[in-house]
TORROLUM-383726 format. One record per residue (C-alpha): y, z, x; residue in three letters. Coordinates in nm, 3 decimals, padded with zeros to 5 digits. Layout:
<recs>
+---------+---------+---------+---------+
|       y |       z |       x | residuo |
+---------+---------+---------+---------+
|       Y |       Z |       X |     ALA |
...
+---------+---------+---------+---------+
</recs>
This chain:
<recs>
+---------+---------+---------+---------+
|       y |       z |       x | residuo |
+---------+---------+---------+---------+
|  09.615 |  16.316 |  11.258 |     MET |
|  09.623 |  16.181 |  10.900 |     ASN |
|  09.382 |  15.918 |  10.768 |     LYS |
|  09.624 |  15.626 |  10.806 |     THR |
|  09.700 |  15.709 |  11.167 |     GLU |
|  09.328 |  15.749 |  11.240 |     LYS |
|  09.258 |  15.402 |  11.098 |     VAL |
|  09.546 |  15.263 |  11.301 |     LEU |
|  09.405 |  15.422 |  11.617 |     GLU |
|  09.069 |  15.255 |  11.545 |     ASN |
|  09.246 |  14.920 |  11.503 |     THR |
|  09.445 |  14.960 |  11.824 |     ILE |
|  09.130 |  15.049 |  12.014 |     LYS |
|  08.944 |  14.748 |  11.869 |     ARG |
|  09.228 |  14.510 |  11.962 |     CYS |
|  09.250 |  14.658 |  12.310 |     ARG |
|  08.875 |  14.616 |  12.363 |     GLU |
|  08.876 |  14.258 |  12.234 |     LYS |
|  09.196 |  14.169 |  12.418 |     HIS |
|  09.384 |  14.078 |  12.098 |     ILE |
|  09.758 |  14.013 |  12.087 |     ILE |
|  09.938 |  13.947 |  11.759 |     LEU |
|  10.202 |  13.671 |  11.739 |     PRO |
|  10.525 |  13.741 |  11.552 |     THR |
|  10.660 |  13.529 |  11.270 |     TYR |
|  10.940 |  13.422 |  11.504 |     LYS |
|  10.683 |  13.295 |  11.755 |     GLN |
|  10.487 |  13.108 |  11.487 |     MET |
|  10.813 |  12.945 |  11.376 |     ARG |
|  10.936 |  12.883 |  11.733 |     ASN |
|  10.645 |  12.867 |  11.982 |     PRO |
|  10.892 |  12.833 |  12.269 |     GLU |
|  10.922 |  13.213 |  12.237 |     LEU |
|  10.555 |  13.260 |  12.330 |     ILE |
|  10.508 |  13.398 |  12.685 |     PRO |
|  10.439 |  13.119 |  12.936 |     GLN |
|  10.120 |  13.285 |  13.061 |     LYS |
|  09.972 |  13.264 |  12.711 |     ILE |
|  10.066 |  12.894 |  12.692 |     LYS |
|  09.897 |  12.839 |  13.027 |     ASP |
|  09.577 |  13.004 |  12.900 |     LYS |
|  09.580 |  12.785 |  12.588 |     LEU |
|  09.552 |  12.478 |  12.810 |     LYS |
|  09.185 |  12.572 |  12.857 |     ASN |
|  09.110 |  12.659 |  12.493 |     ILE |
|  09.008 |  12.424 |  12.210 |     GLY |
|  09.212 |  12.414 |  11.889 |     LEU |
|  08.923 |  12.544 |  11.677 |     TRP |
|  08.775 |  12.779 |  11.939 |     ASP |
|  08.697 |  13.133 |  11.829 |     LEU |
|  08.938 |  13.278 |  12.084 |     ASN |
|  09.198 |  13.537 |  11.985 |     SER |
|  09.472 |  13.353 |  12.174 |     LEU |
|  09.444 |  13.084 |  11.906 |     ASN |
|  09.638 |  13.323 |  11.684 |     LEU |
|  09.937 |  13.176 |  11.869 |     PHE |
|  09.840 |  12.835 |  11.733 |     ARG |
|  09.916 |  12.941 |  11.377 |     ILE |
|  10.216 |  12.709 |  11.374 |     THR |
|  10.319 |  12.362 |  11.254 |     TRP |
|  10.407 |  12.276 |  11.615 |     LYS |
|  10.069 |  12.246 |  11.784 |     ASN |
|  10.021 |  11.952 |  12.014 |     GLU |
|  09.792 |  11.718 |  11.811 |     PRO |
|  09.483 |  11.733 |  12.031 |     LYS |
|  09.146 |  11.905 |  12.002 |     LYS |
|  09.146 |  12.079 |  12.338 |     PHE |
|  09.406 |  12.229 |  12.566 |     GLY |
|  09.717 |  12.143 |  12.371 |     GLY |
|  10.032 |  12.347 |  12.385 |     THR |
|  10.333 |  12.297 |  12.157 |     PHE |
|  10.590 |  12.037 |  12.059 |     GLY |
|  10.778 |  11.935 |  11.746 |     ASP |
|  10.662 |  11.989 |  11.387 |     VAL |
|  10.370 |  11.760 |  11.301 |     ASN |
|  10.462 |  11.526 |  11.016 |     PHE |
|  10.438 |  11.170 |  10.891 |     ILE |
|  10.684 |  10.976 |  10.680 |     GLU |
|  10.525 |  10.758 |  10.412 |     LEU |
|  10.689 |  10.414 |  10.387 |     PRO |
|  10.824 |  10.264 |  10.066 |     SER |
|  10.563 |  09.987 |  10.090 |     GLU |
|  10.302 |  10.255 |  10.031 |     LEU |
|  10.482 |  10.483 |  09.786 |     THR |
|  10.670 |  10.225 |  09.583 |     GLY |
|  10.989 |  10.435 |  09.579 |     VAL |
|  11.312 |  10.416 |  09.776 |     LYS |
|  11.320 |  10.789 |  09.850 |     ALA |
|  11.181 |  10.900 |  10.185 |     ARG |
|  10.866 |  11.111 |  10.144 |     ILE |
|  10.781 |  11.333 |  10.441 |     VAL |
|  10.452 |  11.521 |  10.473 |     THR |
|  10.393 |  11.811 |  10.712 |     LEU |
|  10.046 |  11.778 |  10.866 |     ILE |
|  09.805 |  12.073 |  10.846 |     GLY |
|  09.515 |  11.919 |  11.041 |     LYS |
|  09.648 |  12.050 |  11.372 |     TYR |
|  09.613 |  12.415 |  11.280 |     PHE |
|  09.294 |  12.593 |  11.387 |     PRO |
|  09.028 |  12.515 |  11.119 |     THR |
|  09.222 |  12.199 |  11.034 |     GLY |
|  09.425 |  12.360 |  10.755 |     ALA |
|  09.743 |  12.569 |  10.734 |     HIS |
|  09.559 |  12.844 |  10.545 |     LYS |
|  09.520 |  13.032 |  10.875 |     VAL |
|  09.888 |  13.112 |  10.821 |     GLY |
|  09.848 |  13.212 |  10.458 |     ALA |
|  09.570 |  13.454 |  10.557 |     THR |
|  09.744 |  13.588 |  10.868 |     PHE |
|  10.011 |  13.772 |  10.669 |     GLY |
|  09.784 |  13.966 |  10.429 |     PRO |
|  09.536 |  14.072 |  10.698 |     LEU |
|  09.780 |  14.159 |  10.976 |     VAL |
|  10.005 |  14.360 |  10.743 |     GLU |
|  09.709 |  14.581 |  10.654 |     LYS |
|  09.582 |  14.607 |  11.011 |     LEU |
|  09.910 |  14.721 |  11.164 |     ILE |
|  09.992 |  14.964 |  10.884 |     SER |
|  09.658 |  15.149 |  10.892 |     GLY |
|  09.530 |  15.012 |  10.560 |     ARG |
|  09.233 |  14.822 |  10.702 |     PHE |
|  08.978 |  14.959 |  10.946 |     ASP |
|  08.810 |  14.673 |  11.137 |     PRO |
|  08.546 |  14.909 |  11.272 |     THR |
|  08.391 |  14.971 |  10.930 |     ARG |
|  08.552 |  14.751 |  10.663 |     GLN |
|  08.510 |  14.384 |  10.575 |     LYS |
|  08.792 |  14.149 |  10.470 |     ALA |
|  08.703 |  13.986 |  10.140 |     LEU |
|  08.859 |  13.643 |  10.085 |     TRP |
|  08.830 |  13.514 |  09.725 |     PRO |
|  08.916 |  13.146 |  09.728 |     SER |
|  08.856 |  12.794 |  09.607 |     THR |
|  08.818 |  12.665 |  09.960 |     GLY |
|  09.054 |  12.664 |  10.257 |     ASN |
|  09.187 |  13.016 |  10.206 |     TYR |
|  08.850 |  13.177 |  10.270 |     CYS |
|  08.802 |  12.947 |  10.570 |     ARG |
|  09.137 |  13.058 |  10.710 |     GLY |
|  09.054 |  13.418 |  10.630 |     GLY |
|  08.713 |  13.404 |  10.796 |     ALA |
|  08.868 |  13.247 |  11.106 |     TYR |
|  09.154 |  13.496 |  11.133 |     ASP |
|  08.913 |  13.783 |  11.068 |     SER |
|  08.691 |  13.674 |  11.356 |     TYR |
|  08.988 |  13.639 |  11.592 |     LEU |
|  09.114 |  13.982 |  11.487 |     LEU |
|  08.779 |  14.152 |  11.542 |     GLY |
|  08.696 |  14.192 |  11.171 |     CYS |
|  08.396 |  14.099 |  10.961 |     GLN |
|  08.457 |  13.881 |  10.656 |     SER |
|  08.320 |  13.795 |  10.312 |     ILE |
|  08.397 |  13.461 |  10.144 |     ALA |
|  08.371 |  13.413 |  09.768 |     VAL |
|  08.417 |  13.056 |  09.643 |     LEU |
|  08.284 |  12.826 |  09.368 |     PRO |
|  07.947 |  12.662 |  09.425 |     GLU |
|  08.098 |  12.322 |  09.341 |     GLY |
|  08.327 |  12.310 |  09.645 |     MET |
|  08.254 |  12.067 |  09.930 |     SER |
|  07.943 |  12.134 |  10.138 |     GLN |
|  08.150 |  12.123 |  10.459 |     GLU |
|  08.326 |  12.444 |  10.354 |     ARG |
|  08.002 |  12.637 |  10.310 |     PHE |
|  07.855 |  12.507 |  10.636 |     ASP |
|  08.164 |  12.606 |  10.835 |     TRP |
|  08.187 |  12.955 |  10.681 |     LEU |
|  07.829 |  13.034 |  10.774 |     ARG |
|  07.890 |  12.898 |  11.124 |     LYS |
|  08.157 |  13.162 |  11.190 |     VAL |
|  07.934 |  13.439 |  11.058 |     GLY |
|  08.103 |  13.505 |  10.727 |     SER |
|  07.903 |  13.654 |  10.443 |     GLU |
|  07.920 |  13.387 |  10.170 |     VAL |
|  07.891 |  13.415 |  09.791 |     PHE |
|  07.895 |  13.101 |  09.573 |     ALA |
|  08.015 |  13.156 |  09.215 |     THR |
|  07.953 |  12.935 |  08.910 |     PRO |
|  08.176 |  12.634 |  08.855 |     GLY |
|  08.429 |  12.439 |  09.053 |     THR |
|  08.795 |  12.446 |  09.155 |     GLU |
|  08.932 |  12.585 |  08.829 |     SER |
|  08.673 |  12.861 |  08.778 |     ASN |
|  08.877 |  13.145 |  08.924 |     VAL |
|  08.778 |  13.415 |  08.675 |     LYS |
|  08.420 |  13.382 |  08.796 |     GLU |
|  08.547 |  13.450 |  09.149 |     ILE |
|  08.734 |  13.758 |  09.030 |     TYR |
|  08.424 |  13.881 |  08.847 |     ASP |
|  08.217 |  13.854 |  09.165 |     LYS |
|  08.486 |  14.038 |  09.361 |     VAL |
|  08.479 |  14.325 |  09.109 |     LYS |
|  08.101 |  14.337 |  09.136 |     GLU |
|  08.111 |  14.355 |  09.516 |     LEU |
|  08.376 |  14.626 |  09.516 |     ILE |
|  08.176 |  14.828 |  09.261 |     ALA |
|  07.866 |  14.799 |  09.481 |     GLU |
|  08.026 |  14.866 |  09.819 |     ARG |
|  08.338 |  15.070 |  09.747 |     GLY |
|  08.592 |  15.095 |  10.025 |     ASP |
|  08.368 |  14.908 |  10.268 |     GLU |
|  08.555 |  14.604 |  10.130 |     ILE |
|  08.926 |  14.526 |  10.136 |     VAL |
|  09.012 |  14.251 |  09.886 |     ASN |
|  09.272 |  14.005 |  10.018 |     LEU |
|  09.338 |  13.797 |  09.708 |     ASN |
|  09.556 |  13.497 |  09.793 |     GLN |
|  09.695 |  13.484 |  09.440 |     PHE |
|  09.853 |  13.830 |  09.464 |     GLU |
|  09.907 |  13.905 |  09.835 |     GLU |
|  10.275 |  13.859 |  09.922 |     PHE |
|  10.185 |  13.807 |  10.287 |     GLY |
|  10.069 |  13.460 |  10.176 |     ASN |
|  10.407 |  13.319 |  10.056 |     PRO |
|  10.587 |  13.534 |  10.315 |     LEU |
|  10.426 |  13.331 |  10.594 |     TRP |
|  10.542 |  13.007 |  10.433 |     HIS |
|  10.891 |  13.150 |  10.374 |     TYR |
|  10.913 |  13.242 |  10.742 |     ALA |
|  10.738 |  12.939 |  10.896 |     VAL |
|  10.688 |  12.642 |  10.659 |     THR |
|  11.036 |  12.642 |  10.504 |     GLY |
|  11.209 |  12.641 |  10.844 |     PRO |
|  10.967 |  12.368 |  10.963 |     ALA |
|  11.076 |  12.141 |  10.676 |     MET |
|  11.440 |  12.214 |  10.750 |     ASP |
|  11.388 |  12.133 |  11.118 |     GLU |
|  11.225 |  11.797 |  11.038 |     VAL |
|  11.506 |  11.713 |  10.795 |     PHE |
|  11.767 |  11.761 |  11.066 |     HIS |
|  11.559 |  11.555 |  11.307 |     LYS |
|  11.520 |  11.249 |  11.083 |     ILE |
|  11.822 |  11.248 |  10.852 |     LYS |
|  12.092 |  10.985 |  10.862 |     ALA |
|  12.457 |  11.068 |  10.799 |     GLU |
|  12.444 |  11.052 |  10.419 |     ASN |
|  12.089 |  11.172 |  10.361 |     ASP |
|  12.014 |  11.462 |  10.128 |     ARG |
|  11.744 |  11.727 |  10.128 |     PHE |
|  11.651 |  11.623 |  09.776 |     ALA |
|  11.336 |  11.810 |  09.688 |     GLY |
|  10.997 |  11.959 |  09.759 |     VAL |
|  10.678 |  11.881 |  09.570 |     PHE |
|  10.379 |  12.114 |  09.608 |     LEU |
|  10.076 |  12.162 |  09.391 |     THR |
|  10.065 |  12.520 |  09.263 |     GLN |
|  09.736 |  12.634 |  09.419 |     GLY |
|  09.779 |  12.999 |  09.511 |     SER |
|  10.159 |  12.944 |  09.509 |     ALA |
|  10.166 |  13.052 |  09.873 |     GLY |
|  10.313 |  12.730 |  10.010 |     THR |
|  10.574 |  12.741 |  09.735 |     LEU |
|  10.714 |  13.045 |  09.918 |     GLY |
|  10.873 |  12.790 |  10.151 |     SER |
|  11.100 |  12.681 |  09.867 |     THR |
|  11.245 |  13.031 |  09.834 |     ASP |
|  11.367 |  12.994 |  10.191 |     TYR |
|  11.494 |  12.642 |  10.131 |     LEU |
|  11.680 |  12.746 |  09.814 |     ARG |
|  11.898 |  12.965 |  10.035 |     GLU |
|  11.983 |  12.665 |  10.255 |     VAL |
|  11.996 |  12.387 |  09.993 |     TYR |
|  12.088 |  12.549 |  09.659 |     PRO |
|  12.087 |  12.219 |  09.466 |     ASP |
|  11.757 |  12.069 |  09.580 |     PHE |
|  11.472 |  12.028 |  09.331 |     LYS |
|  11.133 |  12.203 |  09.337 |     VAL |
|  10.836 |  12.061 |  09.148 |     CYS |
|  10.498 |  12.230 |  09.114 |     ALA |
|  10.196 |  12.015 |  09.041 |     GLY |
|  09.864 |  12.077 |  08.876 |     GLU |
|  09.566 |  11.867 |  08.771 |     ALA |
|  09.619 |  11.686 |  08.443 |     LEU |
|  09.261 |  11.783 |  08.358 |     GLN |
|  09.355 |  12.154 |  08.378 |     CYS |
|  09.713 |  12.167 |  08.239 |     PRO |
|  09.783 |  12.541 |  08.257 |     THR |
|  10.156 |  12.529 |  08.327 |     LEU |
|  10.211 |  12.214 |  08.124 |     LEU |
|  10.019 |  12.305 |  07.810 |     GLN |
|  09.887 |  12.662 |  07.843 |     ASN |
|  09.559 |  12.476 |  07.882 |     GLY |
|  09.233 |  12.484 |  08.067 |     TYR |
|  08.963 |  12.253 |  08.201 |     GLY |
|  08.791 |  12.143 |  08.519 |     GLU |
|  08.910 |  11.903 |  08.788 |     HIS |
|  08.820 |  11.759 |  09.128 |     ARG |
|  09.138 |  11.808 |  09.332 |     ILE |
|  09.013 |  12.092 |  09.549 |     GLU |
|  09.272 |  12.360 |  09.621 |     GLY |
|  09.556 |  12.273 |  09.384 |     ILE |
|  09.534 |  12.514 |  09.095 |     GLY |
|  09.335 |  12.696 |  08.839 |     ASP |
|  09.341 |  12.836 |  08.487 |     LYS |
|  09.606 |  13.096 |  08.560 |     HIS |
|  09.949 |  13.152 |  08.715 |     VAL |
|  09.940 |  13.334 |  09.050 |     PRO |
|  10.112 |  13.672 |  09.067 |     TRP |
|  10.307 |  13.556 |  09.374 |     ILE |
|  10.450 |  13.243 |  09.207 |     HIS |
|  10.826 |  13.272 |  09.165 |     ASN |
|  10.851 |  13.059 |  08.853 |     ILE |
|  11.228 |  13.109 |  08.834 |     LYS |
|  11.267 |  12.904 |  09.152 |     ASN |
|  11.105 |  12.598 |  08.990 |     MET |
|  11.279 |  12.294 |  08.843 |     ASP |
|  10.987 |  12.094 |  08.709 |     MET |
|  10.609 |  12.073 |  08.667 |     VAL |
|  10.404 |  11.753 |  08.695 |     ALA |
|  10.044 |  11.673 |  08.606 |     GLY |
|  09.831 |  11.475 |  08.854 |     ILE |
|  09.534 |  11.273 |  08.726 |     ASP |
|  09.229 |  11.358 |  08.932 |     ASP |
|  09.070 |  11.017 |  08.860 |     ASN |
|  09.361 |  10.838 |  09.025 |     ALA |
|  09.356 |  11.095 |  09.303 |     ASN |
|  08.991 |  11.034 |  09.388 |     ILE |
|  09.039 |  10.657 |  09.380 |     ARG |
|  09.329 |  10.692 |  09.625 |     LEU |
|  09.103 |  10.901 |  09.848 |     MET |
|  08.879 |  10.594 |  09.869 |     ARG |
|  09.171 |  10.352 |  09.914 |     LEU |
|  09.294 |  10.553 |  10.214 |     PHE |
|  08.953 |  10.607 |  10.374 |     ASN |
|  08.715 |  10.322 |  10.291 |     GLU |
|  08.728 |  10.022 |  10.527 |     GLU |
|  08.808 |  09.779 |  10.243 |     ALA |
|  09.098 |  09.998 |  10.134 |     GLY |
|  09.244 |  10.028 |  10.482 |     LYS |
|  09.205 |  09.655 |  10.544 |     ASP |
|  09.384 |  09.580 |  10.217 |     TYR |
|  09.678 |  09.803 |  10.304 |     LEU |
|  09.706 |  09.659 |  10.655 |     LYS |
|  09.651 |  09.290 |  10.587 |     ASN |
|  09.773 |  09.229 |  10.233 |     GLU |
|  10.045 |  09.493 |  10.184 |     ILE |
|  10.142 |  09.469 |  10.553 |     LYS |
|  10.168 |  09.843 |  10.605 |     ILE |
|  10.180 |  09.939 |  10.972 |     ASP |
|  09.824 |  09.968 |  11.105 |     SER |
|  09.897 |  10.287 |  11.295 |     GLU |
|  10.025 |  10.454 |  10.976 |     LEU |
|  09.723 |  10.339 |  10.773 |     VAL |
|  09.492 |  10.484 |  11.037 |     ASP |
|  09.672 |  10.817 |  10.994 |     LYS |
|  09.612 |  10.835 |  10.618 |     LEU |
|  09.293 |  11.031 |  10.687 |     ASN |
|  09.531 |  11.316 |  10.777 |     LEU |
|  09.569 |  11.358 |  10.401 |     LEU |
|  09.290 |  11.552 |  10.230 |     GLY |
|  09.231 |  11.536 |  09.855 |     ILE |
|  09.501 |  11.791 |  09.766 |     SER |
|  09.739 |  11.628 |  10.014 |     SER |
|  09.703 |  11.298 |  09.830 |     ILE |
|  09.787 |  11.486 |  09.510 |     ALA |
|  10.102 |  11.618 |  09.680 |     ASN |
|  10.200 |  11.263 |  09.774 |     MET |
|  10.141 |  11.147 |  09.416 |     MET |
|  10.360 |  11.427 |  09.282 |     GLY |
|  10.638 |  11.346 |  09.528 |     ALA |
|  10.635 |  10.985 |  09.405 |     ILE |
|  10.655 |  11.097 |  09.042 |     LYS |
|  10.940 |  11.332 |  09.131 |     MET |
|  11.131 |  11.053 |  09.306 |     ALA |
|  11.092 |  10.826 |  09.004 |     LYS |
|  11.189 |  11.098 |  08.757 |     TYR |
|  11.517 |  11.175 |  08.931 |     TYR |
|  11.579 |  10.808 |  09.025 |     GLU |
|  11.611 |  10.903 |  09.390 |     MET |
|  11.728 |  10.647 |  09.645 |     ASP |
|  11.699 |  10.580 |  10.018 |     GLU |
|  11.932 |  10.871 |  10.099 |     ASN |
|  11.703 |  11.123 |  09.931 |     ASP |
|  11.433 |  11.295 |  10.137 |     ILE |
|  11.143 |  11.471 |  09.962 |     ILE |
|  10.910 |  11.705 |  10.151 |     PHE |
|  10.551 |  11.794 |  10.081 |     THR |
|  10.253 |  11.926 |  10.276 |     VAL |
|  09.911 |  11.798 |  10.382 |     ALA |
|  09.722 |  12.127 |  10.367 |     THR |
|  09.419 |  11.970 |  10.533 |     ASP |
|  09.270 |  11.633 |  10.625 |     SER |
|  08.964 |  11.434 |  10.516 |     MET |
|  08.757 |  11.620 |  10.774 |     GLU |
|  08.636 |  11.860 |  10.505 |     MET |
|  08.569 |  11.591 |  10.241 |     TYR |
|  08.333 |  11.336 |  10.394 |     GLN |
|  08.065 |  11.452 |  10.149 |     SER |
|  08.303 |  11.364 |  09.863 |     ARG |
|  08.336 |  11.008 |  09.995 |     LEU |
|  07.959 |  10.982 |  10.013 |     LYS |
|  07.925 |  11.112 |  09.656 |     GLU |
|  08.172 |  10.852 |  09.529 |     GLU |
|  07.984 |  10.571 |  09.704 |     ARG |
|  07.657 |  10.687 |  09.552 |     GLU |
|  07.810 |  10.724 |  09.207 |     LYS |
|  08.037 |  10.418 |  09.189 |     ASN |
|  07.908 |  10.183 |  09.454 |     GLY |
|  08.079 |  10.002 |  09.737 |     GLU |
|  08.460 |  10.010 |  09.747 |     PHE |
|  08.571 |  09.646 |  09.756 |     THR |
|  08.889 |  09.451 |  09.817 |     ASN |
|  08.931 |  09.421 |  09.440 |     ILE |
|  08.894 |  09.798 |  09.400 |     ASP |
|  09.159 |  09.843 |  09.666 |     ALA |
|  09.401 |  09.605 |  09.494 |     ALA |
|  09.351 |  09.774 |  09.157 |     VAL |
|  09.392 |  10.124 |  09.300 |     SER |
|  09.704 |  10.034 |  09.496 |     TYR |
|  09.864 |  09.871 |  09.193 |     ASP |
|  09.758 |  10.126 |  08.931 |     ALA |
|  09.728 |  10.455 |  09.116 |     ASP |
|  10.025 |  10.422 |  09.355 |     LEU |
|  10.273 |  10.167 |  09.221 |     LEU |
|  10.170 |  10.258 |  08.866 |     GLY |
|  10.258 |  10.625 |  08.897 |     LEU |
|  10.523 |  10.707 |  08.638 |     ASN |
|  10.709 |  10.999 |  08.486 |     ILE |
|  10.451 |  11.096 |  08.224 |     ASP |
|  10.316 |  11.452 |  08.207 |     HIS |
|  10.634 |  11.606 |  08.351 |     ILE |
|  10.835 |  11.899 |  08.223 |     ILE |
|  11.186 |  11.954 |  08.353 |     GLU |
|  11.210 |  12.328 |  08.305 |     MET |
|  11.484 |  12.503 |  08.113 |     ASN |
|  11.515 |  12.882 |  08.105 |     TYR |
|  11.260 |  12.929 |  07.828 |     TYR |
|  11.006 |  12.685 |  07.974 |     GLU |
|  11.017 |  12.894 |  08.290 |     LYS |
|  10.980 |  13.214 |  08.089 |     LYS |
|  10.682 |  13.072 |  07.896 |     ARG |
|  10.504 |  12.989 |  08.222 |     MET |
|  10.595 |  13.324 |  08.376 |     HIS |
|  10.457 |  13.506 |  08.070 |     ASN |
|  10.117 |  13.343 |  08.125 |     LEU |
|  10.073 |  13.587 |  08.414 |     LYS |
|  10.022 |  13.862 |  08.158 |     TYR |
|  09.675 |  13.749 |  08.053 |     PHE |
|  09.531 |  13.739 |  08.404 |     THR |
|  09.722 |  14.008 |  08.585 |     TRP |
|  09.792 |  14.275 |  08.325 |     ILE |
|  09.486 |  14.241 |  08.103 |     GLU |
|  09.232 |  14.166 |  08.379 |     GLN |
|  09.365 |  14.270 |  08.720 |     GLN |
|  09.547 |  14.598 |  08.659 |     GLY |
|  09.906 |  14.497 |  08.730 |     LYS |
|  10.182 |  14.661 |  08.524 |     THR |
|  10.409 |  14.514 |  08.261 |     VAL |
|  10.698 |  14.686 |  08.439 |     GLU |
|  10.643 |  14.482 |  08.754 |     GLU |
|  10.587 |  14.164 |  08.554 |     LEU |
|  10.926 |  14.220 |  08.391 |     ASN |
|  11.082 |  14.302 |  08.727 |     ALA |
|  10.967 |  13.964 |  08.859 |     GLN |
|  11.166 |  13.801 |  08.580 |     TRP |
|  11.469 |  14.025 |  08.529 |     TYR |
|  11.529 |  14.194 |  08.865 |     ASN |
|  11.740 |  13.955 |  09.073 |     LYS |
|  11.634 |  14.128 |  09.396 |     ASN |
|  11.259 |  14.134 |  09.331 |     TYR |
|  11.170 |  13.821 |  09.526 |     TRP |
|  11.443 |  13.858 |  09.787 |     LYS |
|  11.323 |  14.210 |  09.869 |     SER |
|  10.974 |  14.080 |  09.949 |     HIS |
|  11.096 |  13.798 |  10.171 |     TYR |
|  11.350 |  14.021 |  10.345 |     ALA |
|  11.057 |  14.201 |  10.512 |     LYS |
|  10.992 |  13.925 |  10.767 |     VAL |
|  11.199 |  14.087 |  11.044 |     ASP |
|  11.054 |  14.427 |  10.959 |     GLU |
|  10.699 |  14.295 |  11.003 |     TRP |
|  10.795 |  14.137 |  11.335 |     ASP |
|  10.919 |  14.475 |  11.457 |     GLU |
|  10.592 |  14.637 |  11.351 |     LYS |
|  10.390 |  14.363 |  11.522 |     ILE |
|  10.585 |  14.422 |  11.845 |     ASN |
|  10.524 |  14.797 |  11.817 |     GLU |
|  10.153 |  14.738 |  11.761 |     PHE |
|  10.129 |  14.511 |  12.065 |     ASN |
|  10.307 |  14.779 |  12.268 |     GLU |
|  10.046 |  15.035 |  12.165 |     ARG |
|  09.749 |  14.814 |  12.254 |     THR |
|  09.906 |  14.733 |  12.590 |     GLY |
|  09.734 |  14.393 |  12.613 |     VAL |
|  10.056 |  14.188 |  12.604 |     LEU |
|  10.177 |  14.338 |  12.935 |     LYS |
|  09.943 |  14.116 |  13.135 |     GLU |
|  10.115 |  13.806 |  13.000 |     TYR |
|  10.474 |  13.904 |  13.066 |     LEU |
+---------+---------+---------+---------+
</recs>
């Protein structure tokens, strides 16, 4: 028996002992394919419970309840024109109803499961290392626990306290690095240090380079957007565009799927104006947790982009208060006359989700979109992980008043305009793509040959995404070998 097969045997034994079954991408996209006996079991399991059957809740279609939910339609909200100030319809998929309250359990599922079922990760002796600026390491720690693995989280010390508290609660080993959201090099430096100290005890699952991250969104998030579009569209409506902040570029994998279905739709990537890497080859620090850093991720298919937009983090934080402080909610309900039920759901948008909404508004204005245009974006998480940020803003800037609400609504929502936007031509795309060189070739050991292949080889990206069915076959084979699934059929 060779080394790979021995590791695989260890993994199969671990999963058999811990009663672990792996869902397929098809099941995460269409939960109706999940065996009924598993659905019945889920009726007695909480959404965030550390139970391996919650792997089947890595889907946009969870019933929106904390305990005992099964599945339904894709969770989304449509933001009305009274709120956005544009005619175009802006639709946001809701990430709160994933386990951990964020869709990153999907982004981490792909990288970890691919290694587990191919004998490249031994859960009996290795730890999964999740370098992140927040939700990715939370998703990774959660998936690791459900899959019988130990985990290590590396994230900046300036991230919200809720993240650190939760990671320690699930038993992850936690390392806080200097800086905030945009200090990714410091994360990479700590990862190198840990690997040098511990050798192959650690398997690094870097969200910025693991293709299992965008692959999950290609297979699950893109189809979810398409499904919602067909549910809500009128006769003459168009799938007009998708706005997503760059982040790890994982969620942008959904747009590779959608490009196959809607060749003419527009894709815009956003970043913080205070850290304008794509816009200006620049740098800086910002407060929009999770949306991007001083580099271009290896897994970002820049050629699939149409534009880049900068989001002001000052406006973003003020909108966080408008949507969550009582004075802000009262203003929106009573003076702008926005439906009370919708206003009460605005806490489904975390800080980065508000940035996604802002970018979608800018995109709609740039392209002069009308009521027949539908733009999609994503609420990665909700305000559940940012209550400490609200408290900090109150302590720093005082009570949020009716006047503050009126100013924020007028300036930060209605006042959004088309500044700090680049509509990308061929050479703008190539400039942004070439920025990968400095991080990935000079620092992280990638090759120039592969960098060039990403740009010149027309099959490079398609070949990665074409592996979805292949991984499903391997997942089915793995479940066969553990034998656990048989009890549920």
